[in-house]
C-alpha positions in Angstrom: -68.7 25.2 -172.1 -65.6 25.1 -174.2 -62.4 24.4 -172.5 -59.4 26.0 -174.2 -55.7 26.1 -173.5 -53.3 28.7 -174.9 -49.7 27.6 -175.3 -46.5 29.6 -175.9 -42.8 28.9 -174.9 -42.5 30.5 -171.5 -46.1 31.4 -170.5 -45.2 34.9 -169.9 -46.4 37.1 -172.6 -48.6 35.7 -175.4 -50.5 32.8 -173.7 -51.2 34.7 -170.5 -52.4 37.4 -172.5 -54.8 35.1 -174.4 -56.0 33.6 -171.2 -56.8 37.0 -169.7 -58.5 38.3 -172.9 -60.7 35.2 -173.1 -61.3 34.6 -169.3 -64.7 36.4 -169.4 -65.8 35.1 -172.9 -69.2 33.5 -172.7 -69.1 29.7 -172.3 -65.4 29.6 -172.4 -63.0 28.3 -169.8 -59.5 29.6 -170.7 -56.1 28.5 -169.2 -52.6 28.9 -170.4 -49.1 27.2 -170.1 -45.8 27.1 -171.4 -43.7 24.4 -173.4 -40.3 25.4 -172.1 -38.9 23.8 -168.9 -38.4 27.4 -167.5 -42.1 28.5 -168.2 -43.9 30.4 -165.6 -46.4 27.5 -165.7 -45.0 24.5 -167.5 -47.3 22.3 -169.4 -48.3 19.0 -167.7 -50.7 16.3 -168.7 -53.1 17.7 -166.2 -53.5 21.0 -168.2 -54.8 18.9 -171.1 -57.5 17.0 -169.2 -60.9 17.6 -170.9 -59.5 20.5 -173.1 -61.5 21.0 -176.3 -59.0 23.3 -178.2 -55.4 23.9 -177.7 -54.4 27.1 -179.3 -50.5 27.3 -180.0 -48.8 30.4 -181.0 -46.3 29.0 -183.5 -45.7 25.8 -185.7 -42.9 24.7 -183.5 -45.2 24.7 -180.6 -47.5 22.3 -182.3 -44.6 20.0 -183.1 -43.3 20.1 -179.5 -46.9 19.5 -178.1 -47.4 16.4 -180.4 -43.9 15.1 -179.7 -44.3 15.2 -175.8 -47.9 15.2 -175.1 -49.8 13.2 -177.9 -51.2 10.6 -175.5 -52.9 13.3 -173.4 -54.4 15.2 -176.3 -57.3 12.8 -176.8 -60.0 14.6 -178.9 -58.5 18.1 -178.6 -58.3 20.2 -181.6 -55.0 22.1 -182.2 -54.9 25.4 -183.7 -51.9 27.3 -184.6 -52.4 31.0 -184.5 -49.1 32.1 -186.2 -48.4 34.8 -183.7 -44.7 35.5 -183.4 -43.0 36.3 -180.1 -42.8 40.1 -180.8 -45.3 41.4 -178.2 -45.4 42.5 -174.6 -48.0 41.3 -172.2 -51.6 42.7 -173.0 -50.0 44.8 -175.8 -53.0 46.2 -177.8 -51.8 44.7 -181.1 -51.5 41.3 -179.6 -55.0 41.5 -178.1 -56.3 42.5 -181.4 -54.6 39.5 -183.2 -55.7 37.2 -180.6 -59.3 38.3 -180.8 -59.3 38.1 -184.5 -57.8 34.6 -184.8 -59.3 32.9 -181.8 -62.8 34.2 -181.8 -64.0 32.2 -185.0 -63.0 29.0 -183.3 -65.1 29.6 -180.3 -68.4 29.9 -182.1 
């Protein structure tokens, strides 16, 4: 089972959409969090425990993750999806982008 974490800024649109899209994906345990202090579910070291892949939506998220949580990343691979904050929760175009960009990493 691959444990994956999706990160965006406030954990309200992109990362919760990704979590929902991949919640029933075979052999995947998907969760999500946000990097901003006012995120719906702010990232903590506990989120990173035993995570195999961290998917960030933007390059700035990768920087912030590395700056503040590097000791907790252990062997987790970080993948930047390059998905801008231009979508609503479960917007079909966002679901399509996520599916296209995440699925190859889960094989």
